[in-house]
C-alpha positions in Angstrom: -8.1 -16.6 6.3 -10.6 -14.7 7.8 -10.3 -11.6 10.1 -11.8 -13.5 12.8 -8.8 -16.1 12.3 -6.2 -13.7 11.9 -3.3 -14.3 14.6 -3.6 -10.8 16.9 -0.3 -11.3 18.7 1.7 -9.8 16.4 -0.2 -6.7 16.0 -0.4 -6.4 20.0 3.4 -6.8 20.1 3.6 -3.9 17.6 1.2 -1.2 19.6 3.4 -2.4 22.8 6.6 -1.3 21.4 5.1 1.6 19.9 3.7 2.4 23.2 7.1 2.4 24.7 8.7 4.6 21.9 6.0 7.1 22.4 6.3 6.9 26.2 10.3 7.3 25.6 10.0 10.1 23.0 7.7 12.4 25.0 9.8 11.9 28.0 12.6 13.5 26.6 11.1 16.9 25.6 8.0 18.7 24.5 8.3 20.7 21.3 6.1 21.4 18.2 6.9 18.1 16.8 5.6 16.7 20.1 2.5 18.6 20.2 1.9 17.8 16.3 2.1 13.8 16.9 -0.4 14.8 20.1 -2.8 16.0 17.5 -2.3 12.9 15.2 -2.8 10.6 18.0 -5.8 12.4 18.9 -7.2 12.1 15.4 -6.6 8.4 15.1 -8.0 7.8 18.3 -11.2 9.7 17.4 -11.2 7.8 13.8 -10.9 4.5 15.4 -13.8 5.2 18.0 -15.9 6.3 15.4 -15.2 2.9 13.4 -15.8 0.9 16.2 -19.2 2.7 17.9 -20.8 3.8 15.2 -22.6 2.4 12.1 -20.3 2.2 8.8 -21.2 4.0 5.6 -22.5 1.8 2.3 -19.7 1.8 0.2 -20.5 1.4 -3.5 -16.7 2.1 -5.0 -14.5 0.5 -2.5 -11.2 2.1 -5.0 -12.7 5.4 -5.0 -13.8 5.4 -1.3 -10.1 4.3 0.2 -8.3 6.7 -2.3 -10.5 9.5 -1.4 -10.9 8.9 2.4 -7.2 8.4 3.0 -6.2 11.2 0.9 -8.7 13.5 3.2 -7.3 12.1 6.2 -3.8 12.4 5.0 -4.7 16.3 4.6 -5.9 16.3 8.6 -2.3 14.9 9.2 -0.7 17.7 7.1 -2.5 20.5 8.9 -1.3 19.0 12.1 2.4 19.4 10.6 2.1 23.0 9.3 3.3 24.0 13.0 6.1 21.8 13.2 7.3 20.6 9.6 5.3 21.6 6.6 6.0 20.9 3.0 8.6 23.8 3.1 10.3 25.9 6.0 8.5 29.0 4.3 5.0 27.7 4.8 5.2 27.1 8.4 2.2 28.3 10.8 3.5 30.2 13.8 1.5 31.8 16.9 0.5 35.2 15.9 0.3 34.8 12.4 -2.9 36.2 10.6 -6.0 33.6 9.9 -5.4 34.5 5.9 -1.7 33.8 6.2 -2.5 30.5 7.9 -4.9 29.3 5.3 -2.6 30.4 2.5 0.3 28.6 3.7 -2.0 25.4 4.3 -3.3 26.2 1.1 0.0 26.0 -0.7 1.0 22.7 1.3 -2.3 21.2 0.2 -2.0 22.2 -3.5 1.4 20.2 -3.8 0.6 16.9 -1.5 -2.9 16.2 -2.6 -2.1 14.8 -6.1 0.8 13.0 -4.3 -1.5 11.7 -2.1 -3.8 10.5 -4.7 -1.2 8.5 -6.4 0.5 7.2 -3.2 -3.2 5.7 -1.9 -3.8 4.6 -5.7 -0.5 2.6 -5.5 -1.3 1.2 -2.0 -4.6 0.3 -3.4 -3.2 -1.8 -6.3 -0.8 -3.6 -3.5 -3.8 -4.6 -1.3 -5.5 -5.8 -4.3 -2.8 -7.8 -5.7 -1.6 -9.5 -2.1 -3.8 -10.6 0.6 -2.9 -8.7 4.1 -3.8 -9.5 7.5 -4.8 -6.4 9.4 -1.4 -6.9 11.5 0.4 -7.1 8.1 -1.2 -3.9 6.8 -0.9 -1.8 10.1 2.8 -2.3 10.1 4.1 -2.8 6.7 2.1 -0.3 4.9 3.0 2.3 7.1 6.6 1.2 7.4 6.7 1.7 3.5 5.4 5.2 3.8 7.7 6.1 6.7 10.9 4.9 4.9 9.6 6.8 2.0 9.0 10.0 3.3 12.0 10.0 5.7 14.2 8.2 3.3 17.2 11.0 3.6 17.0 11.3 7.2 16.8 7.5 8.1 19.9 7.2 5.8 21.8 9.6 7.6 20.4 8.5 11.2 20.3 4.3 10.8 19.9 4.2 14.6 16.8 6.2 14.4 15.1 3.4 12.9 14.4 2.0 16.4 11.7 4.7 17.0 10.4 4.3 13.5 6.6 3.6 15.1 7.0 7.4 16.3 6.9 8.2 12.4 4.4 5.4 11.4 1.2 6.5 13.2 1.0 9.7 10.9 0.3 7.1 8.1 -1.5 4.7 10.2 -4.0 7.7 10.9 -4.0 8.4 7.3 -5.7 4.9 5.8 -6.0 2.0 8.7 -9.6 3.2 9.2 -10.5 3.5 5.6 -8.8 0.2 4.9 -10.7 -1.3 7.6 -14.0 0.1 5.9 -13.3 -1.3 2.6 -11.6 -4.7 3.9 -14.8 -6.8 3.2 -14.9 -5.5 -0.3 -11.4 -6.6 -1.2 -10.5 -9.5 -3.5 -6.8 -9.9 -3.9 -5.5 -11.5 -6.8 -2.9 -13.3 -6.1 -1.9 -15.3 -2.7 2.1 -14.6 -2.6 4.2 -15.9 -0.1 4.6 -14.1 3.1 8.2 -12.8 2.3 7.4 -11.4 -0.9 4.1 -9.7 0.0 5.9 -7.7 2.9 8.9 -7.0 0.9 6.7 -5.1 -2.0 5.3 -2.4 -0.2 8.8 -1.4 1.6 9.9 -0.9 -2.1 7.1 0.1 -4.0 5.6 2.8 -1.8 9.5 4.5 -1.0 10.0 4.3 -4.7 6.6 6.3 -5.1 7.4 8.9 -2.5 10.6 9.7 -3.7 9.5 10.5 -7.1 6.4 12.2 -5.9 9.0 14.3 -3.5 11.1 15.1 -6.3 8.5 16.0 -8.6 7.0 18.6 -5.6 10.3 20.0 -4.9 11.1 20.9 -8.6 8.0 22.3 -9.4 7.4 24.1 -5.9 10.8 25.7 -6.5 10.6 26.3 -10.0 7.4 28.5 -9.5 8.7 30.1 -6.4 6.2 28.6 -3.9 9.0 27.7 -1.8 12.0 29.6 -0.7 
């Protein structure tokens, strides 16, 4: 199925629901987490604007480009979270903190998360080159897998919060939707799996990768006394 012939209404429905969730959350209270999400939404909006208005780069190695670009975007999202929920509470950036300390905290966060993102986006690349995903399937299910993986403990204890999960999914969409759009024409999936199978795969594989990556990061970080 060519991009021009793909159904658009599932993406429209998802976007409408996401807007509803964001308005509902923002209407409750303003916090550092709210500011974090506004920064991420702004970054995602700038990326989409650039994609639609400016010439695209010539991509010689789609896999390398996707993994590197998505990782770079992920580090921007990590930076936005430094004021509200960094990798470890000991790394949080606060107002009045010296610039050198801010850079130090972000550098520690990036030191541990960058290798994890390389692995995560390599796994996502393997998934999207194995199965053919329409745009709405990629936007929804890849980011859903990431949100479930990153928030596994939280959602396990707060099942009702799954209704608000688009509020979290935008973090991951800001990381890799534009990189996916840029390499999409270069992807030739190896299998034409049924819809159910290909949508379940990222919801199983990606959370498993996040679980392992998180366990490794916490173990190494605590043993080396980077996290307190």
